[in-house]
PDBQT receptor file of N, H, CA, C and O in Angstrom, charges set to zero:
ATOM      1  N   UNK A   1     -11.074  12.912  20.941  1.00  0.00    +0.000 N 
ATOM      2  CA  UNK A   1     -10.041  14.078  21.092  1.00  0.00    +0.000 C 
ATOM      3  C   UNK A   1      -9.473  14.584  19.677  1.00  0.00    +0.000 C 
ATOM      4  O   UNK A   1      -9.553  13.833  18.705  1.00  0.00    +0.000 OA
ATOM      5  N   UNK A   2      -8.946  15.755  19.575  1.00  0.00    +0.000 N 
ATOM      6  H   UNK A   2      -8.882  16.365  20.364  1.00  0.00    +0.000 HD
ATOM      7  CA  UNK A   2      -8.418  15.924  18.401  1.00  0.00    +0.000 C 
ATOM      8  C   UNK A   2      -6.682  15.860  18.448  1.00  0.00    +0.000 C 
ATOM      9  O   UNK A   2      -5.935  15.488  19.352  1.00  0.00    +0.000 OA
ATOM     10  N   UNK A   3      -6.491  16.205  17.552  1.00  0.00    +0.000 N 
ATOM     11  H   UNK A   3      -7.098  16.507  16.817  1.00  0.00    +0.000 HD
ATOM     12  CA  UNK A   3      -5.129  15.975  17.613  1.00  0.00    +0.000 C 
ATOM     13  C   UNK A   3      -4.171  17.108  18.327  1.00  0.00    +0.000 C 
ATOM     14  O   UNK A   3      -2.984  16.812  18.460  1.00  0.00    +0.000 OA
ATOM     15  N   UNK A   4      -4.684  18.548  18.850  1.00  0.00    +0.000 N 
ATOM     16  H   UNK A   4      -5.648  18.788  18.741  1.00  0.00    +0.000 HD
ATOM     17  CA  UNK A   4      -4.112  19.575  19.381  1.00  0.00    +0.000 C 
ATOM     18  C   UNK A   4      -4.078  19.150  20.681  1.00  0.00    +0.000 C 
ATOM     19  O   UNK A   4      -3.019  19.258  21.298  1.00  0.00    +0.000 OA
ATOM     20  N   UNK A   5      -5.355  18.537  21.374  1.00  0.00    +0.000 N 
ATOM     21  H   UNK A   5      -6.216  18.450  20.872  1.00  0.00    +0.000 HD
ATOM     22  CA  UNK A   5      -5.656  17.796  22.672  1.00  0.00    +0.000 C 
ATOM     23  C   UNK A   5      -4.916  16.938  23.006  1.00  0.00    +0.000 C 
ATOM     24  O   UNK A   5      -4.343  17.067  24.088  1.00  0.00    +0.000 OA
ATOM     25  N   UNK A   6      -4.652  15.655  22.108  1.00  0.00    +0.000 N 
ATOM     26  H   UNK A   6      -5.117  15.550  21.229  1.00  0.00    +0.000 HD
ATOM     27  CA  UNK A   6      -3.800  14.683  22.355  1.00  0.00    +0.000 C 
ATOM     28  C   UNK A   6      -2.130  15.201  22.349  1.00  0.00    +0.000 C 
ATOM     29  O   UNK A   6      -1.363  14.542  23.050  1.00  0.00    +0.000 OA
ATOM     30  N   UNK A   7      -1.675  16.154  21.710  1.00  0.00    +0.000 N 
ATOM     31  H   UNK A   7      -2.298  16.689  21.140  1.00  0.00    +0.000 HD
ATOM     32  CA  UNK A   7      -0.427  16.938  21.698  1.00  0.00    +0.000 C 
ATOM     33  C   UNK A   7       0.117  17.352  22.860  1.00  0.00    +0.000 C 
ATOM     34  O   UNK A   7       1.286  17.257  23.233  1.00  0.00    +0.000 OA
ATOM     35  N   UNK A   8      -1.288  18.053  23.676  1.00  0.00    +0.000 N 
ATOM     36  H   UNK A   8      -2.237  18.130  23.372  1.00  0.00    +0.000 HD
ATOM     37  CA  UNK A   8      -1.234  18.905  24.960  1.00  0.00    +0.000 C 
ATOM     38  C   UNK A   8      -1.253  18.011  26.128  1.00  0.00    +0.000 C 
ATOM     39  O   UNK A   8      -0.928  18.402  27.249  1.00  0.00    +0.000 OA
ATOM     40  N   UNK A   9      -1.711  16.558  25.811  1.00  0.00    +0.000 N 
ATOM     41  H   UNK A   9      -1.975  16.240  24.900  1.00  0.00    +0.000 HD
ATOM     42  CA  UNK A   9      -1.997  15.937  27.156  1.00  0.00    +0.000 C 
ATOM     43  C   UNK A   9      -0.453  15.179  26.939  1.00  0.00    +0.000 C 
ATOM     44  O   UNK A   9       0.152  14.869  27.965  1.00  0.00    +0.000 OA
ATOM     45  N   UNK A  10       0.056  14.940  25.849  1.00  0.00    +0.000 N 
ATOM     46  H   UNK A  10      -0.436  15.193  25.016  1.00  0.00    +0.000 HD
ATOM     47  CA  UNK A  10       1.238  13.842  25.943  1.00  0.00    +0.000 C 
ATOM     48  C   UNK A  10       2.423  15.380  26.430  1.00  0.00    +0.000 C 
ATOM     49  O   UNK A  10       3.537  15.137  26.894  1.00  0.00    +0.000 OA
ATOM     50  N   UNK A  11       2.089  16.399  26.287  1.00  0.00    +0.000 N 
ATOM     51  H   UNK A  11       1.184  16.596  25.909  1.00  0.00    +0.000 HD
ATOM     52  CA  UNK A  11       3.350  17.423  26.829  1.00  0.00    +0.000 C 
ATOM     53  C   UNK A  11       3.260  17.638  28.057  1.00  0.00    +0.000 C 
ATOM     54  O   UNK A  11       4.259  17.921  28.719  1.00  0.00    +0.000 OA
ATOM     55  N   UNK A  12       2.013  17.541  28.599  1.00  0.00    +0.000 N 
ATOM     56  H   UNK A  12       1.202  17.312  28.061  1.00  0.00    +0.000 HD
ATOM     57  CA  UNK A  12       1.661  17.412  29.888  1.00  0.00    +0.000 C 
ATOM     58  C   UNK A  12       2.302  16.285  30.611  1.00  0.00    +0.000 C 
ATOM     59  O   UNK A  12       2.982  16.394  31.631  1.00  0.00    +0.000 OA
ATOM     60  N   UNK A  13       2.000  15.142  29.948  1.00  0.00    +0.000 N 
ATOM     61  H   UNK A  13       1.447  15.054  29.119  1.00  0.00    +0.000 HD
ATOM     62  CA  UNK A  13       2.717  13.924  30.489  1.00  0.00    +0.000 C 
ATOM     63  C   UNK A  13       4.320  14.005  30.441  1.00  0.00    +0.000 C 
ATOM     64  O   UNK A  13       5.084  13.532  31.282  1.00  0.00    +0.000 OA
ATOM     65  N   UNK A  14       4.596  14.569  29.505  1.00  0.00    +0.000 N 
ATOM     66  H   UNK A  14       3.975  14.953  28.822  1.00  0.00    +0.000 HD
ATOM     67  CA  UNK A  14       6.249  14.360  29.582  1.00  0.00    +0.000 C 
ATOM     68  C   UNK A  14       6.769  15.425  30.525  1.00  0.00    +0.000 C 
ATOM     69  O   UNK A  14       7.632  15.122  31.349  1.00  0.00    +0.000 OA
ATOM     70  N   UNK A  15       6.356  16.492  30.458  1.00  0.00    +0.000 N 
ATOM     71  H   UNK A  15       5.655  16.738  29.788  1.00  0.00    +0.000 HD
ATOM     72  CA  UNK A  15       6.754  17.456  31.453  1.00  0.00    +0.000 C 
ATOM     73  C   UNK A  15       6.726  17.239  33.162  1.00  0.00    +0.000 C 
ATOM     74  O   UNK A  15       7.486  17.682  34.023  1.00  0.00    +0.000 OA
ATOM     75  N   UNK A  16       5.632  16.447  33.256  1.00  0.00    +0.000 N 
ATOM     76  H   UNK A  16       5.014  16.087  32.556  1.00  0.00    +0.000 HD
ATOM     77  CA  UNK A  16       5.586  15.802  34.728  1.00  0.00    +0.000 C 
ATOM     78  C   UNK A  16       6.478  14.615  34.953  1.00  0.00    +0.000 C 
ATOM     79  O   UNK A  16       7.179  14.448  35.951  1.00  0.00    +0.000 OA
ATOM     80  N   UNK A  17       6.388  13.888  34.025  1.00  0.00    +0.000 N 
ATOM     81  H   UNK A  17       5.819  14.024  33.214  1.00  0.00    +0.000 HD
ATOM     82  CA  UNK A  17       7.550  12.820  34.056  1.00  0.00    +0.000 C 
ATOM     83  C   UNK A  17       8.998  12.923  34.368  1.00  0.00    +0.000 C 
ATOM     84  O   UNK A  17       9.612  12.216  35.167  1.00  0.00    +0.000 OA
ATOM     85  N   UNK A  18       9.660  14.280  33.346  1.00  0.00    +0.000 N 
ATOM     86  H   UNK A  18       9.161  14.854  32.696  1.00  0.00    +0.000 HD
ATOM     87  CA  UNK A  18      10.774  14.896  33.697  1.00  0.00    +0.000 C 
ATOM     88  C   UNK A  18      10.746  15.463  34.936  1.00  0.00    +0.000 C 
ATOM     89  O   UNK A  18      11.629  15.207  35.754  1.00  0.00    +0.000 OA
ATOM     90  N   UNK A  19       9.904  16.150  35.159  1.00  0.00    +0.000 N 
ATOM     91  H   UNK A  19       9.186  16.358  34.494  1.00  0.00    +0.000 HD
ATOM     92  CA  UNK A  19      10.083  17.076  36.590  1.00  0.00    +0.000 C 
ATOM     93  C   UNK A  19      10.258  16.226  37.914  1.00  0.00    +0.000 C 
ATOM     94  O   UNK A  19      11.045  16.470  38.829  1.00  0.00    +0.000 OA
ATOM     95  N   UNK A  20       9.325  15.139  37.823  1.00  0.00    +0.000 N 
ATOM     96  H   UNK A  20       8.686  14.941  37.080  1.00  0.00    +0.000 HD
ATOM     97  CA  UNK A  20       8.959  14.023  39.296  1.00  0.00    +0.000 C 
ATOM     98  C   UNK A  20      10.186  12.644  39.108  1.00  0.00    +0.000 C 
ATOM     99  O   UNK A  20      10.512  11.806  39.949  1.00  0.00    +0.000 OA
ATOM    100  N   UNK A  21      10.636  12.807  37.773  1.00  0.00    +0.000 N 
ATOM    101  H   UNK A  21      10.371  13.488  37.090  1.00  0.00    +0.000 HD
ATOM    102  CA  UNK A  21      11.159  11.158  37.481  1.00  0.00    +0.000 C 
ATOM    103  C   UNK A  21      10.272   9.776  37.790  1.00  0.00    +0.000 C 
ATOM    104  O   UNK A  21      10.510   8.637  38.191  1.00  0.00    +0.000 OA
ATOM    105  N   UNK A  22       9.351  10.390  37.454  1.00  0.00    +0.000 N 
ATOM    106  H   UNK A  22       9.157  11.315  37.127  1.00  0.00    +0.000 HD
ATOM    107  CA  UNK A  22       8.308   9.421  37.563  1.00  0.00    +0.000 C 
ATOM    108  C   UNK A  22       8.364   8.068  36.396  1.00  0.00    +0.000 C 
ATOM    109  O   UNK A  22       8.908   8.109  35.292  1.00  0.00    +0.000 OA
ATOM    110  N   UNK A  23       7.861   7.262  36.817  1.00  0.00    +0.000 N 
ATOM    111  H   UNK A  23       7.419   7.229  37.713  1.00  0.00    +0.000 HD
ATOM    112  CA  UNK A  23       7.720   6.147  35.245  1.00  0.00    +0.000 C 
ATOM    113  C   UNK A  23       6.312   6.298  34.716  1.00  0.00    +0.000 C 
ATOM    114  O   UNK A  23       5.383   6.918  35.232  1.00  0.00    +0.000 OA
ATOM    115  N   UNK A  24       6.332   5.571  33.519  1.00  0.00    +0.000 N 
ATOM    116  H   UNK A  24       7.087   5.067  33.099  1.00  0.00    +0.000 HD
ATOM    117  CA  UNK A  24       4.646   5.600  32.721  1.00  0.00    +0.000 C 
ATOM    118  C   UNK A  24       3.714   5.679  33.713  1.00  0.00    +0.000 C 
ATOM    119  O   UNK A  24       3.000   6.664  33.904  1.00  0.00    +0.000 OA
ATOM    120  N   UNK A  25       3.692   4.331  34.566  1.00  0.00    +0.000 N 
ATOM    121  H   UNK A  25       4.272   3.531  34.411  1.00  0.00    +0.000 HD
ATOM    122  CA  UNK A  25       2.702   4.178  35.190  1.00  0.00    +0.000 C 
ATOM    123  C   UNK A  25       2.088   5.259  36.233  1.00  0.00    +0.000 C 
ATOM    124  O   UNK A  25       0.921   5.634  36.342  1.00  0.00    +0.000 OA
ATOM    125  N   UNK A  26       3.270   5.649  36.983  1.00  0.00    +0.000 N 
ATOM    126  H   UNK A  26       4.218   5.344  36.894  1.00  0.00    +0.000 HD
ATOM    127  CA  UNK A  26       2.880   6.716  37.741  1.00  0.00    +0.000 C 
ATOM    128  C   UNK A  26       2.606   8.157  37.279  1.00  0.00    +0.000 C 
ATOM    129  O   UNK A  26       2.076   9.009  37.992  1.00  0.00    +0.000 OA
ATOM    130  N   UNK A  27       3.032   8.350  35.980  1.00  0.00    +0.000 N 
ATOM    131  H   UNK A  27       3.463   7.658  35.401  1.00  0.00    +0.000 HD
ATOM    132  CA  UNK A  27       2.282   9.348  35.209  1.00  0.00    +0.000 C 
ATOM    133  C   UNK A  27       0.915   9.353  34.760  1.00  0.00    +0.000 C 
ATOM    134  O   UNK A  27       0.139  10.293  34.589  1.00  0.00    +0.000 OA
ATOM    135  N   UNK A  28       0.763   7.974  34.586  1.00  0.00    +0.000 N 
ATOM    136  H   UNK A  28       1.394   7.210  34.725  1.00  0.00    +0.000 HD
ATOM    137  CA  UNK A  28      -0.864   7.691  34.241  1.00  0.00    +0.000 C 
ATOM    138  C   UNK A  28      -1.903   7.912  35.595  1.00  0.00    +0.000 C 
ATOM    139  O   UNK A  28      -3.018   8.434  35.571  1.00  0.00    +0.000 OA
ATOM    140  N   UNK A  29      -1.394   7.516  36.427  1.00  0.00    +0.000 N 
ATOM    141  H   UNK A  29      -0.489   7.092  36.446  1.00  0.00    +0.000 HD
ATOM    142  CA  UNK A  29      -1.978   7.633  37.899  1.00  0.00    +0.000 C 
ATOM    143  C   UNK A  29      -2.146   8.888  37.939  1.00  0.00    +0.000 C 
ATOM    144  O   UNK A  29      -3.269   9.176  38.354  1.00  0.00    +0.000 OA
ATOM    145  N   UNK A  30      -1.385   9.925  37.635  1.00  0.00    +0.000 N 
ATOM    146  H   UNK A  30      -0.473   9.691  37.298  1.00  0.00    +0.000 HD
ATOM    147  CA  UNK A  30      -1.285  11.175  38.147  1.00  0.00    +0.000 C 
ATOM    148  C   UNK A  30      -2.383  12.184  37.186  1.00  0.00    +0.000 C 
ATOM    149  O   UNK A  30      -3.056  13.135  37.582  1.00  0.00    +0.000 OA
ATOM    150  N   UNK A  31      -2.303  11.698  36.028  1.00  0.00    +0.000 N 
ATOM    151  H   UNK A  31      -1.756  10.926  35.707  1.00  0.00    +0.000 HD
ATOM    152  CA  UNK A  31      -3.065  12.332  34.900  1.00  0.00    +0.000 C 
ATOM    153  C   UNK A  31      -4.624  12.079  34.974  1.00  0.00    +0.000 C 
ATOM    154  O   UNK A  31      -5.518  12.795  34.523  1.00  0.00    +0.000 OA
ATOM    155  N   UNK A  32      -4.721  10.966  35.607  1.00  0.00    +0.000 N 
ATOM    156  H   UNK A  32      -3.995  10.384  35.973  1.00  0.00    +0.000 HD
ATOM    157  CA  UNK A  32      -6.439  10.656  35.465  1.00  0.00    +0.000 C 
ATOM    158  C   UNK A  32      -6.800  10.448  37.196  1.00  0.00    +0.000 C 
ATOM    159  O   UNK A  32      -7.727   9.722  37.556  1.00  0.00    +0.000 OA
ATOM    160  N   UNK A  33      -6.019  11.113  38.063  1.00  0.00    +0.000 N 
ATOM    161  H   UNK A  33      -5.266  11.703  37.771  1.00  0.00    +0.000 HD
ATOM    162  CA  UNK A  33      -6.373  10.942  39.408  1.00  0.00    +0.000 C 
ATOM    163  C   UNK A  33      -6.906  12.596  39.939  1.00  0.00    +0.000 C 
ATOM    164  O   UNK A  33      -6.167  13.539  39.655  1.00  0.00    +0.000 OA
ATOM    165  N   UNK A  34      -8.048  12.824  40.615  1.00  0.00    +0.000 N 
ATOM    166  H   UNK A  34      -8.648  12.058  40.846  1.00  0.00    +0.000 HD
ATOM    167  CA  UNK A  34      -8.885  14.156  40.802  1.00  0.00    +0.000 C 
ATOM    168  C   UNK A  34      -7.594  14.745  41.864  1.00  0.00    +0.000 C 
ATOM    169  O   UNK A  34      -6.973  14.164  42.753  1.00  0.00    +0.000 OA
ATOM    170  N   UNK A  35      -7.516  16.014  41.388  1.00  0.00    +0.000 N 
ATOM    171  H   UNK A  35      -8.021  16.487  40.665  1.00  0.00    +0.000 HD
ATOM    172  CA  UNK A  35      -6.437  16.937  42.061  1.00  0.00    +0.000 C 
ATOM    173  C   UNK A  35      -7.107  18.204  42.706  1.00  0.00    +0.000 C 
ATOM    174  O   UNK A  35      -7.596  19.096  42.013  1.00  0.00    +0.000 OA
ATOM    175  N   UNK A  36      -7.096  18.222  44.062  1.00  0.00    +0.000 N 
ATOM    176  H   UNK A  36      -6.698  17.497  44.624  1.00  0.00    +0.000 HD
ATOM    177  CA  UNK A  36      -7.822  19.180  44.942  1.00  0.00    +0.000 C 
ATOM    178  C   UNK A  36      -7.266  20.643  44.794  1.00  0.00    +0.000 C 
ATOM    179  O   UNK A  36      -7.841  21.658  45.190  1.00  0.00    +0.000 OA
ATOM    180  N   UNK A  37      -6.025  20.579  44.143  1.00  0.00    +0.000 N 
ATOM    181  H   UNK A  37      -5.558  19.755  43.821  1.00  0.00    +0.000 HD
ATOM    182  CA  UNK A  37      -5.317  21.986  43.479  1.00  0.00    +0.000 C 
ATOM    183  C   UNK A  37      -5.964  22.189  42.097  1.00  0.00    +0.000 C 
ATOM    184  O   UNK A  37      -5.687  23.284  41.609  1.00  0.00    +0.000 OA
ATOM    185  N   UNK A  38      -6.574  21.585  41.521  1.00  0.00    +0.000 N 
ATOM    186  H   UNK A  38      -6.800  20.695  41.918  1.00  0.00    +0.000 HD
ATOM    187  CA  UNK A  38      -6.945  22.025  40.246  1.00  0.00    +0.000 C 
ATOM    188  C   UNK A  38      -8.731  21.739  40.424  1.00  0.00    +0.000 C 
ATOM    189  O   UNK A  38      -9.423  21.269  39.521  1.00  0.00    +0.000 OA
ATOM    190  N   UNK A  39      -9.162  22.075  41.564  1.00  0.00    +0.000 N 
ATOM    191  H   UNK A  39      -8.600  22.456  42.298  1.00  0.00    +0.000 HD
ATOM    192  CA  UNK A  39     -10.704  22.140  41.528  1.00  0.00    +0.000 C 
ATOM    193  C   UNK A  39     -11.163  20.902  41.673  1.00  0.00    +0.000 C 
ATOM    194  O   UNK A  39     -12.392  20.835  41.700  1.00  0.00    +0.000 OA
ATOM    195  N   UNK A  40     -10.641  19.992  41.767  1.00  0.00    +0.000 N 
ATOM    196  H   UNK A  40      -9.642  20.046  41.746  1.00  0.00    +0.000 HD
ATOM    197  CA  UNK A  40     -10.879  18.295  41.777  1.00  0.00    +0.000 C 
ATOM    198  C   UNK A  40     -11.264  18.166  40.614  1.00  0.00    +0.000 C 
ATOM    199  O   UNK A  40     -12.384  17.669  40.499  1.00  0.00    +0.000 OA
ATOM    200  N   UNK A  41     -10.595  18.509  39.452  1.00  0.00    +0.000 N 
ATOM    201  H   UNK A  41      -9.685  18.914  39.546  1.00  0.00    +0.000 HD
ATOM    202  CA  UNK A  41     -10.321  17.625  38.591  1.00  0.00    +0.000 C 
ATOM    203  C   UNK A  41      -9.201  17.036  38.084  1.00  0.00    +0.000 C 
ATOM    204  O   UNK A  41      -8.136  17.364  38.606  1.00  0.00    +0.000 OA
ATOM    205  N   UNK A  42      -9.182  16.235  37.182  1.00  0.00    +0.000 N 
ATOM    206  H   UNK A  42     -10.048  15.968  36.757  1.00  0.00    +0.000 HD
ATOM    207  CA  UNK A  42      -8.024  15.413  36.732  1.00  0.00    +0.000 C 
ATOM    208  C   UNK A  42      -7.164  16.324  35.951  1.00  0.00    +0.000 C 
ATOM    209  O   UNK A  42      -7.707  17.210  35.290  1.00  0.00    +0.000 OA
ATOM    210  N   UNK A  43      -5.908  16.204  35.957  1.00  0.00    +0.000 N 
ATOM    211  H   UNK A  43      -5.467  15.484  36.494  1.00  0.00    +0.000 HD
ATOM    212  CA  UNK A  43      -4.946  17.075  34.960  1.00  0.00    +0.000 C 
ATOM    213  C   UNK A  43      -5.647  17.142  33.761  1.00  0.00    +0.000 C 
ATOM    214  O   UNK A  43      -5.892  18.202  33.185  1.00  0.00    +0.000 OA
ATOM    215  N   UNK A  44      -6.028  15.868  33.309  1.00  0.00    +0.000 N 
ATOM    216  H   UNK A  44      -5.829  15.007  33.777  1.00  0.00    +0.000 HD
ATOM    217  CA  UNK A  44      -6.588  15.478  31.926  1.00  0.00    +0.000 C 
ATOM    218  C   UNK A  44      -7.812  16.647  31.703  1.00  0.00    +0.000 C 
ATOM    219  O   UNK A  44      -7.572  17.589  30.947  1.00  0.00    +0.000 OA
ATOM    220  N   UNK A  45      -9.070  16.556  32.358  1.00  0.00    +0.000 N 
ATOM    221  H   UNK A  45      -9.265  15.791  32.972  1.00  0.00    +0.000 HD
ATOM    222  CA  UNK A  45      -9.858  17.356  32.480  1.00  0.00    +0.000 C 
ATOM    223  C   UNK A  45      -9.724  18.487  32.475  1.00  0.00    +0.000 C 
ATOM    224  O   UNK A  45     -10.391  19.188  31.715  1.00  0.00    +0.000 OA
ATOM    225  N   UNK A  46      -8.666  19.084  33.469  1.00  0.00    +0.000 N 
ATOM    226  H   UNK A  46      -8.124  18.514  34.087  1.00  0.00    +0.000 HD
ATOM    227  CA  UNK A  46      -8.444  20.398  33.455  1.00  0.00    +0.000 C 
ATOM    228  C   UNK A  46      -7.921  20.973  31.977  1.00  0.00    +0.000 C 
ATOM    229  O   UNK A  46      -8.463  21.934  31.429  1.00  0.00    +0.000 OA
ATOM    230  N   UNK A  47      -7.014  20.389  31.523  1.00  0.00    +0.000 N 
ATOM    231  H   UNK A  47      -6.574  19.609  31.968  1.00  0.00    +0.000 HD
ATOM    232  CA  UNK A  47      -6.414  20.648  30.115  1.00  0.00    +0.000 C 
ATOM    233  C   UNK A  47      -7.418  20.757  29.194  1.00  0.00    +0.000 C 
ATOM    234  O   UNK A  47      -7.506  21.739  28.457  1.00  0.00    +0.000 OA
ATOM    235  N   UNK A  48      -8.425  19.553  29.157  1.00  0.00    +0.000 N 
ATOM    236  H   UNK A  48      -8.354  18.755  29.756  1.00  0.00    +0.000 HD
ATOM    237  CA  UNK A  48      -9.369  19.637  27.972  1.00  0.00    +0.000 C 
ATOM    238  C   UNK A  48     -10.459  20.621  28.299  1.00  0.00    +0.000 C 
ATOM    239  O   UNK A  48     -11.443  20.636  27.559  1.00  0.00    +0.000 OA
ATOM    240  N   UNK A  49     -10.394  21.468  29.353  1.00  0.00    +0.000 N 
ATOM    241  H   UNK A  49      -9.595  21.456  29.953  1.00  0.00    +0.000 HD
ATOM    242  CA  UNK A  49     -11.634  22.387  29.760  1.00  0.00    +0.000 C 
ATOM    243  C   UNK A  49     -10.752  24.007  29.511  1.00  0.00    +0.000 C 
ATOM    244  O   UNK A  49     -11.090  25.083  30.004  1.00  0.00    +0.000 OA
ATOM    245  N   UNK A  50      -9.652  23.764  28.667  1.00  0.00    +0.000 N 
ATOM    246  H   UNK A  50      -9.377  22.890  28.267  1.00  0.00    +0.000 HD
ATOM    247  CA  UNK A  50      -8.954  25.128  28.292  1.00  0.00    +0.000 C 
ATOM    248  C   UNK A  50      -8.141  25.659  29.651  1.00  0.00    +0.000 C 
ATOM    249  O   UNK A  50      -8.193  26.870  29.866  1.00  0.00    +0.000 OA
ATOM    250  N   UNK A  51      -7.456  24.890  30.501  1.00  0.00    +0.000 N 
ATOM    251  H   UNK A  51      -7.414  23.906  30.326  1.00  0.00    +0.000 HD
ATOM    252  CA  UNK A  51      -6.699  25.097  31.466  1.00  0.00    +0.000 C 
ATOM    253  C   UNK A  51      -5.326  24.820  31.517  1.00  0.00    +0.000 C 
ATOM    254  O   UNK A  51      -4.552  24.957  32.464  1.00  0.00    +0.000 OA
ATOM    255  N   UNK A  52      -5.091  24.353  30.216  1.00  0.00    +0.000 N 
ATOM    256  H   UNK A  52      -5.720  24.242  29.447  1.00  0.00    +0.000 HD
ATOM    257  CA  UNK A  52      -3.691  23.840  29.569  1.00  0.00    +0.000 C 
ATOM    258  C   UNK A  52      -2.737  24.478  30.146  1.00  0.00    +0.000 C 
ATOM    259  O   UNK A  52      -1.967  23.780  30.805  1.00  0.00    +0.000 OA
ATOM    260  N   UNK A  53      -2.522  25.703  30.104  1.00  0.00    +0.000 N 
ATOM    261  H   UNK A  53      -3.148  26.270  29.568  1.00  0.00    +0.000 HD
ATOM    262  CA  UNK A  53      -1.171  26.888  30.306  1.00  0.00    +0.000 C 
ATOM    263  C   UNK A  53      -1.175  26.624  31.892  1.00  0.00    +0.000 C 
ATOM    264  O   UNK A  53      -0.181  26.679  32.616  1.00  0.00    +0.000 OA
ATOM    265  N   UNK A  54      -2.408  26.346  32.262  1.00  0.00    +0.000 N 
ATOM    266  H   UNK A  54      -3.215  26.301  31.674  1.00  0.00    +0.000 HD
ATOM    267  CA  UNK A  54      -2.255  26.441  34.026  1.00  0.00    +0.000 C 
ATOM    268  C   UNK A  54      -1.839  25.253  34.557  1.00  0.00    +0.000 C 
ATOM    269  O   UNK A  54      -1.317  25.276  35.671  1.00  0.00    +0.000 OA
ATOM    270  N   UNK A  55      -2.001  23.962  33.829  1.00  0.00    +0.000 N 
ATOM    271  H   UNK A  55      -2.425  23.944  32.923  1.00  0.00    +0.000 HD
ATOM    272  CA  UNK A  55      -1.749  22.763  34.375  1.00  0.00    +0.000 C 
ATOM    273  C   UNK A  55      -0.081  22.654  34.106  1.00  0.00    +0.000 C 
ATOM    274  O   UNK A  55       0.671  21.918  34.744  1.00  0.00    +0.000 OA
ATOM    275  N   UNK A  56       0.268  23.449  33.145  1.00  0.00    +0.000 N 
ATOM    276  H   UNK A  56      -0.343  24.047  32.626  1.00  0.00    +0.000 HD
ATOM    277  CA  UNK A  56       1.906  23.385  32.671  1.00  0.00    +0.000 C 
ATOM    278  C   UNK A  56       2.329  24.327  33.867  1.00  0.00    +0.000 C 
ATOM    279  O   UNK A  56       3.351  23.916  34.415  1.00  0.00    +0.000 OA
ATOM    280  N   UNK A  57       1.873  25.344  34.348  1.00  0.00    +0.000 N 
ATOM    281  H   UNK A  57       1.043  25.679  33.903  1.00  0.00    +0.000 HD
ATOM    282  CA  UNK A  57       2.463  26.109  35.296  1.00  0.00    +0.000 C 
ATOM    283  C   UNK A  57       2.537  25.603  36.496  1.00  0.00    +0.000 C 
ATOM    284  O   UNK A  57       3.561  25.541  37.176  1.00  0.00    +0.000 OA
ATOM    285  N   UNK A  58       1.065  25.088  36.905  1.00  0.00    +0.000 N 
ATOM    286  H   UNK A  58       0.233  25.138  36.353  1.00  0.00    +0.000 HD
ATOM    287  CA  UNK A  58       1.228  23.774  37.990  1.00  0.00    +0.000 C 
ATOM    288  C   UNK A  58       2.628  22.588  37.983  1.00  0.00    +0.000 C 
ATOM    289  O   UNK A  58       3.079  22.119  39.028  1.00  0.00    +0.000 OA
ATOM    290  N   UNK A  59       3.013  22.346  36.999  1.00  0.00    +0.000 N 
ATOM    291  H   UNK A  59       2.647  22.728  36.150  1.00  0.00    +0.000 HD
ATOM    292  CA  UNK A  59       3.744  21.013  36.912  1.00  0.00    +0.000 C 
ATOM    293  C   UNK A  59       5.065  21.934  37.244  1.00  0.00    +0.000 C 
ATOM    294  O   UNK A  59       5.744  21.577  38.207  1.00  0.00    +0.000 OA
ATOM    295  N   UNK A  60       5.474  23.107  36.499  1.00  0.00    +0.000 N 
ATOM    296  H   UNK A  60       4.923  23.397  35.717  1.00  0.00    +0.000 HD
ATOM    297  CA  UNK A  60       6.854  23.845  36.618  1.00  0.00    +0.000 C 
ATOM    298  C   UNK A  60       6.759  24.814  38.139  1.00  0.00    +0.000 C 
ATOM    299  O   UNK A  60       7.668  24.930  38.961  1.00  0.00    +0.000 OA
ATOM    300  N   UNK A  61       5.761  25.268  38.188  1.00  0.00    +0.000 N 
ATOM    301  H   UNK A  61       5.023  25.174  37.520  1.00  0.00    +0.000 HD
ATOM    302  CA  UNK A  61       5.981  26.093  39.749  1.00  0.00    +0.000 C 
ATOM    303  C   UNK A  61       5.382  25.264  41.159  1.00  0.00    +0.000 C 
ATOM    304  O   UNK A  61       5.549  25.640  42.319  1.00  0.00    +0.000 OA
ATOM    305  N   UNK A  62       4.674  24.090  40.728  1.00  0.00    +0.000 N 
ATOM    306  H   UNK A  62       4.539  23.785  39.786  1.00  0.00    +0.000 HD
ATOM    307  CA  UNK A  62       3.928  23.264  41.755  1.00  0.00    +0.000 C 
ATOM    308  C   UNK A  62       3.083  24.268  42.509  1.00  0.00    +0.000 C 
ATOM    309  O   UNK A  62       3.189  24.428  43.725  1.00  0.00    +0.000 OA
ATOM    310  N   UNK A  63       2.135  25.020  41.643  1.00  0.00    +0.000 N 
ATOM    311  H   UNK A  63       2.049  24.890  40.655  1.00  0.00    +0.000 HD
ATOM    312  CA  UNK A  63       0.979  25.938  42.254  1.00  0.00    +0.000 C 
ATOM    313  C   UNK A  63       0.019  25.933  41.438  1.00  0.00    +0.000 C 
ATOM    314  O   UNK A  63       0.362  25.704  40.278  1.00  0.00    +0.000 OA
ATOM    315  N   UNK A  64      -1.406  26.156  41.668  1.00  0.00    +0.000 N 
ATOM    316  H   UNK A  64      -1.684  26.342  42.610  1.00  0.00    +0.000 HD
ATOM    317  CA  UNK A  64      -2.105  26.361  40.834  1.00  0.00    +0.000 C 
ATOM    318  C   UNK A  64      -2.867  27.747  40.921  1.00  0.00    +0.000 C 
ATOM    319  O   UNK A  64      -3.262  28.129  42.023  1.00  0.00    +0.000 OA
ATOM    320  N   UNK A  65      -3.090  28.537  39.744  1.00  0.00    +0.000 N 
ATOM    321  H   UNK A  65      -2.769  28.227  38.849  1.00  0.00    +0.000 HD
ATOM    322  CA  UNK A  65      -3.614  29.883  39.867  1.00  0.00    +0.000 C 
ATOM    323  C   UNK A  65      -5.246  29.790  39.025  1.00  0.00    +0.000 C 
ATOM    324  O   UNK A  65      -5.568  29.382  37.908  1.00  0.00    +0.000 OA
ATOM    325  N   UNK A  66      -5.899  30.285  39.989  1.00  0.00    +0.000 N 
ATOM    326  H   UNK A  66      -5.638  30.616  40.896  1.00  0.00    +0.000 HD
ATOM    327  CA  UNK A  66      -7.284  30.244  39.382  1.00  0.00    +0.000 C 
ATOM    328  C   UNK A  66      -7.749  31.389  38.032  1.00  0.00    +0.000 C 
ATOM    329  O   UNK A  66      -8.879  31.345  37.547  1.00  0.00    +0.000 OA
TER     330      UNK A  66
């Protein structure tokens, strides 16, 4: 994983933690859980497959746009 990808995953984790008020472990579970709203990908898989902006919008708006 390159530096940009690591930064994106870190940003996703922090945004999700802040939005939901979750602790580190809850965020880790969410990042690694298949999400039916994201085409049954994990948030990490979605971000790494080029859908970083969609994951950010999903966190902010709580909806997924294909």
